[in-house]
C-alpha positions as CSV (number, residue, x, y, z in Angstrom):
1,G,-60.6,-10.0,17.5
2,E,-62.0,-9.4,14.0
3,E,-62.0,-5.6,14.7
4,Q,-58.4,-5.7,15.9
5,I,-57.3,-7.5,12.7
6,Y,-59.4,-5.0,10.6
7,H,-57.6,-2.0,12.3
8,E,-54.1,-3.6,11.9
9,G,-54.9,-4.2,8.2
10,E,-56.1,-0.6,7.8
11,M,-52.8,0.6,9.6
12,Y,-50.6,-1.4,7.3
13,E,-52.5,-0.2,4.2
14,D,-52.1,3.5,5.4
15,E,-48.4,2.9,6.0
16,F,-47.9,1.3,2.5
17,S,-49.8,4.3,0.9
18,S,-47.8,6.8,2.9
19,T,-44.5,5.1,1.8
20,L,-45.5,5.1,-1.9
21,H,-46.5,8.8,-1.9
22,F,-43.9,10.3,0.4
23,C,-40.9,8.1,-0.5
24,V,-41.2,5.7,-3.5
25,F,-42.6,8.2,-6.0
26,P,-40.4,11.2,-5.0
27,V,-37.3,8.9,-5.0
28,L,-38.1,7.5,-8.4
29,A,-38.7,11.1,-9.8
30,Q,-35.4,12.3,-8.4
31,V,-33.4,9.4,-9.6
32,T,-35.0,9.4,-13.1
33,A,-34.0,13.1,-13.5
34,V,-30.4,12.2,-12.7
35,F,-30.5,9.2,-15.1
36,L,-31.9,11.3,-17.9
37,K,-28.9,13.7,-17.7
38,L,-26.3,11.0,-17.2
39,F,-27.4,8.4,-19.6
40,G,-28.4,11.0,-22.2
41,L,-24.8,12.3,-22.3
42,A,-23.4,8.7,-22.3
43,A,-25.7,7.9,-25.2
44,I,-24.5,11.0,-27.2
45,V,-20.9,9.8,-26.6
46,S,-21.8,6.4,-27.9
47,I,-23.5,7.7,-31.0
48,L,-20.5,10.1,-31.7
49,N,-18.1,7.1,-31.3
50,Q,-19.6,5.7,-34.5
51,L,-18.1,8.6,-36.5
52,R,-14.8,6.9,-36.0
53,S,-13.1,10.2,-35.9
54,E,-10.8,10.1,-32.8
55,R,-10.0,13.8,-32.8
56,L,-13.6,14.9,-33.0
57,T,-14.9,12.5,-30.4
58,L,-12.1,13.6,-28.0
59,V,-13.1,17.2,-28.4
60,L,-16.8,16.3,-27.9
61,D,-15.9,14.1,-24.9
62,T,-14.1,17.1,-23.3
63,V,-16.9,19.5,-24.0
64,L,-19.6,17.1,-22.9
65,G,-17.6,16.2,-19.8
66,I,-17.4,19.9,-18.8
67,L,-21.1,20.3,-19.4
68,C,-21.9,17.2,-17.4
69,S,-19.8,18.5,-14.5
70,F,-21.5,21.8,-14.6
71,L,-25.0,20.1,-14.7
72,F,-24.2,18.2,-11.5
73,Y,-21.8,20.6,-9.6
74,Q,-22.5,24.0,-11.1
75,Y,-19.6,26.4,-10.5
76,S,-17.7,23.8,-8.4
77,S,-17.0,22.1,-11.7
78,L,-14.2,24.7,-12.1
79,Y,-12.2,22.6,-9.5
80,V,-12.6,19.5,-11.7
81,V,-11.3,21.3,-14.8
82,F,-8.4,22.8,-12.9
83,L,-7.3,19.5,-11.5
84,V,-7.2,18.0,-15.0
85,I,-5.1,20.9,-16.3
86,L,-2.8,20.7,-13.3
87,S,-2.3,16.9,-13.6
88,Y,-1.5,17.2,-17.4
89,F,1.1,19.9,-16.6
90,V,2.8,17.6,-14.1
91,L,2.6,14.7,-16.5
92,I,4.5,16.6,-19.2
93,L,6.9,18.0,-16.7
94,F,7.9,14.6,-15.2
95,S,7.1,12.3,-18.2
96,S,10.8,11.3,-18.8
97,S,11.8,11.2,-15.1
98,G,10.5,7.7,-14.2
99,R,8.6,9.4,-11.3
100,C,5.6,10.7,-13.3
101,G,3.0,8.7,-11.5
102,T,4.3,9.6,-8.0
103,A,4.5,13.2,-9.0
104,I,0.9,13.3,-10.2
105,L,-0.3,11.4,-7.1
106,L,1.4,13.9,-4.7
107,I,0.0,16.9,-6.6
108,N,-3.5,15.4,-6.6
109,L,-3.3,14.7,-2.9
110,A,-2.1,18.2,-2.1
111,F,-5.0,19.5,-4.2
112,I,-7.5,17.3,-2.3
113,F,-6.3,18.3,1.2
114,T,-6.0,22.0,0.2
115,C,-9.6,22.0,-1.1
116,E,-10.9,20.1,1.9
117,L,-9.2,22.1,4.6
118,V,-9.0,25.7,3.0
119,V,-10.8,26.4,-0.2
120,V,-14.1,24.5,-0.7
121,E,-17.1,24.5,1.6
122,P,-17.7,21.1,3.3
123,E,-21.1,20.6,1.6
124,K,-19.8,21.4,-1.9
125,W,-16.7,19.3,-1.4
126,H,-18.9,16.3,-0.3
127,Q,-20.6,16.7,-3.7
128,I,-17.5,16.7,-5.9
129,R,-15.3,14.4,-3.8
130,G,-16.2,11.3,-5.7
131,T,-15.4,12.9,-9.1
132,V,-12.0,14.2,-7.7
133,I,-11.1,10.7,-6.5
134,L,-11.9,9.3,-9.9
135,L,-9.7,12.0,-11.6
136,L,-6.9,11.2,-9.2
137,M,-7.2,7.4,-10.1
138,K,-7.3,8.2,-13.9
139,T,-4.5,10.7,-14.0
140,T,-2.1,8.8,-11.7
141,S,-2.8,5.5,-13.8
142,V,-1.6,7.4,-16.9
143,G,1.5,8.6,-15.0
144,F,2.4,5.1,-13.7
145,D,1.7,3.6,-17.1
146,V,4.0,6.1,-18.8
147,D,6.7,5.2,-16.2
148,A,6.2,1.5,-17.0
149,G,6.4,2.1,-20.8
150,V,2.8,0.8,-21.2
151,V,1.7,4.0,-22.8
152,T,3.5,7.1,-24.3
153,P,2.7,10.6,-22.8
154,P,-0.7,11.4,-24.4
155,P,-1.5,14.7,-26.1
156,L,-3.6,17.2,-24.2
157,L,-6.8,16.4,-26.2
158,L,-6.6,12.6,-25.4
159,F,-5.8,13.2,-21.8
160,A,-8.6,15.7,-21.3
161,G,-11.2,13.4,-23.2
162,Y,-10.2,10.5,-21.1
163,S,-10.3,12.4,-17.8
164,L,-13.5,14.3,-18.4
165,S,-15.5,11.8,-20.4
166,P,-19.2,12.0,-19.1
167,V,-19.3,8.2,-19.3
168,S,-17.2,7.8,-16.2
169,L,-17.0,11.3,-14.7
170,I,-19.7,11.3,-12.1
171,F,-20.2,7.8,-10.7
172,G,-17.3,6.0,-12.5
173,P,-16.2,3.4,-13.1
174,F,-12.5,3.8,-13.2
175,V,-11.0,2.9,-16.6
176,T,-7.5,2.9,-17.9
177,L,-6.4,5.0,-20.9
178,P,-6.0,2.0,-23.3
179,E,-9.5,0.8,-22.3
180,Y,-10.9,4.3,-23.0
181,R,-9.4,4.3,-26.5
182,R,-10.8,0.8,-27.1
183,S,-14.3,2.0,-26.2
184,K,-14.2,4.4,-29.1
185,Q,-14.2,1.3,-31.5
186,A,-17.2,-0.4,-29.8
187,T,-20.2,-1.5,-31.8
188,F,-23.7,-2.0,-30.3
189,I,-24.8,-5.6,-29.6
190,W,-28.1,-6.8,-28.2
191,S,-26.5,-8.7,-25.3
192,V,-25.2,-5.3,-24.0
193,F,-28.8,-3.9,-24.2
194,V,-29.9,-6.7,-21.9
195,S,-27.1,-6.0,-19.5
196,I,-28.1,-2.3,-19.6
197,C,-31.7,-3.1,-18.7
198,S,-30.8,-5.6,-15.9
199,S,-28.3,-3.1,-14.4
200,L,-30.8,-0.2,-14.6
201,S,-33.4,-2.4,-13.0
202,L,-31.1,-3.2,-10.1
203,A,-30.1,0.5,-9.7
204,Y,-33.8,1.4,-9.3
205,L,-34.4,-1.5,-6.9
206,S,-31.3,-0.6,-4.9
207,V,-32.2,3.0,-4.3
208,L,-35.8,2.1,-3.3
209,V,-34.6,-0.5,-0.8
210,S,-32.0,1.8,0.6
211,S,-34.2,4.9,0.9
212,C,-37.7,3.5,1.6
213,I,-37.6,0.0,3.1
214,L,-34.4,-0.5,5.2
215,P,-34.7,2.8,7.2
216,S,-38.1,1.8,8.5
217,F,-36.7,-1.6,9.6
218,A,-33.9,0.3,11.4
219,D,-36.3,2.6,13.1
220,T,-38.4,-0.3,14.4
221,A,-35.6,-2.6,15.3
222,P,-35.9,-4.2,18.8
223,N,-32.3,-3.6,19.8
224,Q,-29.0,-1.8,19.0
225,L,-27.4,-4.6,17.1
226,V,-30.3,-5.2,14.7
227,R,-30.6,-1.5,14.2
228,A,-26.9,-1.3,13.4
229,Y,-27.3,-4.1,10.9
230,F,-30.2,-2.5,9.0
231,A,-28.5,1.0,9.0
232,A,-25.3,-0.7,7.6
233,Q,-27.3,-2.6,5.0
234,S,-29.1,0.7,3.9
235,F,-25.6,2.3,3.4
236,R,-24.4,-0.8,1.4
237,T,-27.6,-0.8,-0.8
238,S,-27.1,2.9,-1.6
239,H,-23.6,2.0,-2.7
240,Y,-25.0,-0.8,-5.0
241,F,-27.2,2.0,-6.5
242,V,-24.1,4.0,-7.4
243,S,-22.3,0.9,-8.7
244,Y,-25.2,-0.3,-10.9
245,T,-25.6,3.3,-12.2
246,S,-21.9,3.4,-13.2
247,Q,-22.4,0.0,-14.9
248,V,-25.1,1.4,-17.1
249,T,-23.2,4.5,-18.1
250,A,-20.1,2.4,-18.9
251,L,-22.2,-0.1,-21.0
252,I,-24.0,2.8,-22.9
253,G,-20.7,4.6,-23.4
254,G,-19.0,1.7,-25.2
255,F,-17.1,-0.2,-22.5
256,Q,-18.5,-3.6,-23.6
257,H,-15.3,-5.7,-24.1
258,S,-14.7,-6.8,-20.5
259,E,-16.6,-8.1,-17.5
260,K,-14.5,-5.8,-15.4
261,Y,-17.2,-3.2,-15.8
262,Y,-19.4,-5.2,-13.5
263,V,-18.5,-2.8,-10.7
264,V,-19.9,-4.6,-7.6
265,Q,-20.8,-8.1,-6.4
266,P,-23.5,-7.7,-3.8
267,S,-23.7,-11.5,-3.1
268,R,-20.1,-11.6,-2.0
269,V,-20.7,-8.6,0.2
270,E,-24.0,-9.7,1.8
271,I,-22.7,-13.2,2.3
272,P,-19.1,-12.4,3.2
273,K,-17.0,-15.5,3.1
274,S,-14.1,-13.4,4.4
275,M,-13.5,-9.7,5.1
276,A,-10.8,-9.6,2.3
277,S,-13.4,-10.8,-0.2
278,V,-15.7,-8.0,0.8
279,A,-13.0,-5.4,0.1
280,V,-12.5,-6.8,-3.3
281,A,-16.2,-7.2,-4.2
282,W,-17.2,-3.7,-2.9
283,N,-15.8,-1.9,-6.0
284,L,-14.0,-4.0,-8.5
285,P,-12.5,-1.2,-10.7
286,M,-11.1,0.6,-7.6
287,H,-9.7,-2.7,-6.4
288,Y,-8.0,-3.1,-9.8
289,W,-6.5,0.4,-9.4
290,L,-5.3,-0.3,-5.8
291,K,-4.0,-3.7,-6.7
292,T,-2.1,-2.5,-9.8
293,Y,-0.8,0.9,-8.7
294,V,-0.3,0.5,-5.0
295,Y,-0.2,-3.3,-3.9
296,K,2.1,-4.6,-6.7
297,K,4.4,-1.7,-6.5
298,S,4.9,-2.1,-2.8
299,R,4.8,-6.0,-2.6
300,S,8.6,-6.1,-2.4
301,Y,8.3,-4.8,1.2
302,G,6.2,-7.9,2.1
303,V,2.7,-9.1,1.6
304,Y,1.2,-7.7,4.8
305,L,3.0,-4.4,4.6
306,A,1.8,-4.0,0.9
307,A,-1.8,-4.8,2.1
308,F,-1.6,-2.2,4.8
309,L,-0.3,0.4,2.3
310,T,-3.2,-0.5,0.0
311,Y,-5.7,0.1,2.7
312,A,-3.9,3.4,3.8
313,A,-3.9,4.6,0.2
314,S,-7.6,4.0,0.1
315,S,-8.1,5.9,3.2
316,V,-5.9,8.9,2.1
317,L,-7.7,8.9,-1.3
318,H,-11.0,9.8,0.5
319,G,-9.4,12.8,2.2
320,L,-9.1,13.9,5.8
321,N,-12.1,12.0,7.1
322,F,-11.5,10.3,10.5
323,Q,-14.7,8.3,10.2
324,L,-13.9,6.7,6.9
325,S,-10.2,6.2,7.8
326,A,-11.1,4.5,11.0
327,V,-13.4,2.1,9.1
328,L,-10.9,1.3,6.3
329,I,-8.0,0.8,8.8
330,S,-10.4,-1.5,10.9
331,I,-11.2,-3.5,7.8
332,F,-7.5,-4.1,7.2
333,I,-7.0,-5.2,10.8
334,F,-10.0,-7.5,10.7
335,S,-9.0,-9.0,7.4
336,F,-5.4,-9.6,8.6
337,T,-6.5,-11.1,11.8
338,E,-9.0,-13.4,10.1
339,A,-6.4,-14.5,7.5
340,V,-3.8,-15.5,10.1
341,F,-6.2,-17.0,12.5
342,R,-7.8,-19.2,9.8
343,E,-4.4,-20.3,8.5
344,E,-3.3,-21.5,12.0
345,L,-6.7,-23.1,12.6
346,S,-6.4,-24.9,9.3
347,T,-3.1,-26.4,10.3
348,L,-4.4,-27.3,13.8
349,I,-7.5,-29.2,12.7
350,S,-6.2,-30.3,9.3
351,S,-9.2,-28.9,7.4
352,C,-9.4,-26.4,4.6
353,V,-10.7,-23.4,6.3
354,K,-8.3,-20.7,5.2
355,V,-9.5,-17.5,3.6
356,Q,-8.3,-18.7,0.2
357,K,-9.3,-22.3,-0.7
358,C,-6.5,-24.8,-0.9
359,V,-5.0,-25.8,-4.3
360,N,-4.6,-29.6,-4.4
361,C,-6.0,-29.8,-0.9
362,K,-4.4,-32.4,1.4
363,H,-6.2,-31.7,4.6
364,S,-7.7,-34.9,6.0
365,K,-10.7,-33.6,8.0
366,K,-13.3,-32.3,5.5
367,V,-16.1,-32.6,8.1
368,F,-15.1,-29.3,9.8
369,Q,-15.0,-27.3,6.6
370,L,-18.6,-26.3,6.0
371,P,-19.6,-25.4,9.6
372,I,-16.4,-23.4,10.2
373,R,-16.8,-21.5,6.9
374,G,-20.4,-20.8,7.8
375,L,-19.5,-19.6,11.2
376,F,-17.0,-17.0,9.6
377,V,-19.8,-15.8,7.3
378,V,-22.0,-15.0,10.4
379,I,-19.0,-13.4,12.2
380,N,-18.3,-11.2,9.1
381,M,-21.9,-10.2,8.8
382,L,-21.7,-9.0,12.4
383,Q,-18.5,-7.1,11.6
384,L,-20.1,-5.5,8.6
385,A,-23.0,-4.2,10.8
386,Y,-20.4,-2.9,13.3
387,L,-18.4,-1.1,10.6
388,G,-21.4,0.2,8.7
389,V,-22.9,1.9,11.7
390,M,-20.8,4.9,10.9
391,F,-22.6,5.5,7.6
392,D,-26.1,6.4,8.8
393,S,-28.4,9.2,7.6
394,D,-27.1,11.8,10.1
395,P,-26.6,15.1,8.2
396,S,-23.4,15.8,10.1
397,Q,-21.6,13.0,8.2
398,I,-21.4,15.3,5.1
399,E,-18.6,17.1,6.9
400,G,-17.3,13.9,8.4
401,Y,-17.8,12.8,11.9
402,S,-15.4,14.0,14.6
403,W,-13.2,11.4,16.2
404,W,-15.4,11.5,19.3
405,N,-18.6,10.9,17.3
406,T,-17.0,8.0,15.6
407,V,-15.7,6.5,18.9
408,S,-19.1,6.9,20.6
409,K,-20.9,5.0,17.8
410,W,-18.7,2.0,18.3
411,A,-18.9,2.5,22.1
412,N,-22.7,2.1,21.9
413,L,-22.1,-1.3,20.4
414,Y,-19.6,-2.2,23.2
415,W,-16.6,-2.3,20.7
416,Y,-17.7,-5.8,19.9
417,G,-16.1,-5.7,16.5
418,H,-12.6,-4.8,17.8
419,A,-13.2,-7.2,20.7
420,L,-13.7,-10.0,18.3
421,C,-10.6,-9.0,16.5
422,L,-8.5,-8.9,19.6
423,L,-9.8,-12.4,20.6
424,G,-8.9,-13.7,17.2
425,L,-5.3,-12.3,17.6
426,L,-4.9,-13.8,21.0
427,S,-6.3,-17.1,19.7
428,T,-3.9,-17.0,16.8
429,I,-0.9,-16.7,19.1
430,L,-2.0,-19.6,21.2
431,I,-2.8,-21.8,18.3
432,R,0.5,-21.0,16.6
433,L,2.5,-21.8,19.8
434,Y,0.6,-25.1,20.1
435,N,1.2,-25.9,16.4
436,M,4.9,-25.1,16.8
437,K,5.1,-27.4,19.9
438,L,3.5,-30.3,17.9
439,K,5.8,-29.7,15.0
440,N,8.9,-29.9,17.4
441,K,7.6,-33.1,18.9
442,E,7.3,-34.7,15.4
443,E,10.8,-33.6,14.6
């Protein structure tokens, strides 16, 4: 017995040592090299902002942004610069038409699809796609704000500095043009330094958990569902790494005047009170862009159609990727089903179990509230595992999975996510019919 315990202890010690030398140290070295480039450029921008010479800082933002793009993407950075020039040309051409935002959006989408299908190699496109999406969000926001009279058409230097600023070019976050201009007036305060340190620590922690800890749990999982959960959590944690990194660059670069630059809320994702709250907490600046420039502009067509168009826009932004589109559209369907089911259930049992908490709640049965909300947290955790199984470490996902690969991954989990959704829809119909019957009796 003692010998067995000794050998087990020795085995765990060897495993820990192996993880340190072959995963933790290499990952830390690789990430630190990225941070030195990214945060160094953001710090230069912050120092130059203190000169209070807008023209000079805009020139340097543009130059440093091009340098930053080249450091990360080499000659693929030419696509980034070309897209900025193309977007500005469209902005000037349509600035007085009232359709400037739509024109820039369509040109950007045409550029994305052309690059993805014809021009750029899949591996290189996978590298620059995030930056191209950020540029689309920035340039279209300027176009829509010009249409709304929020801003006047900016000069080329301001547009280039805003679009290419190294503070938000690689990992984000999305910022609007007025917020970018306000960042040039920022002064350093110690509370920001504390936020930078905490975000940096969380970025390091996230990348280590994602790269070195969760994959081993997934590999040794006892069944398919547990394996899917850890694989999905590994993907989510890698997203937290990107989000915390963008928080650090934003704070260093002068975006200190708003809590909006807290990019992600992991607690609301890992303990999902609803699927809709996950979609919001996943990327707060992108949620702001989608809500402002897609949802609000299409709300006149109805709340649910506007929500669908918002998810569809998010899908289109990420290009022709069946895997990602299938996940995003599924999130919309799951969110919609959950919302209508919980609304009908709330009416049936007279308890506050809707997705959004009641204002001036008049429900009589409070006893059901906590257990039912807890049940939906568990269901949504299962749904996140189901959806996240798409984003594993398979190298073929760089080019995007084929539709068959996507379908087979869900088939391996017996389609339980969509089955739960279908069950929810059928239950909603039955409960609604019963509620209508009760209402007719009362009348």
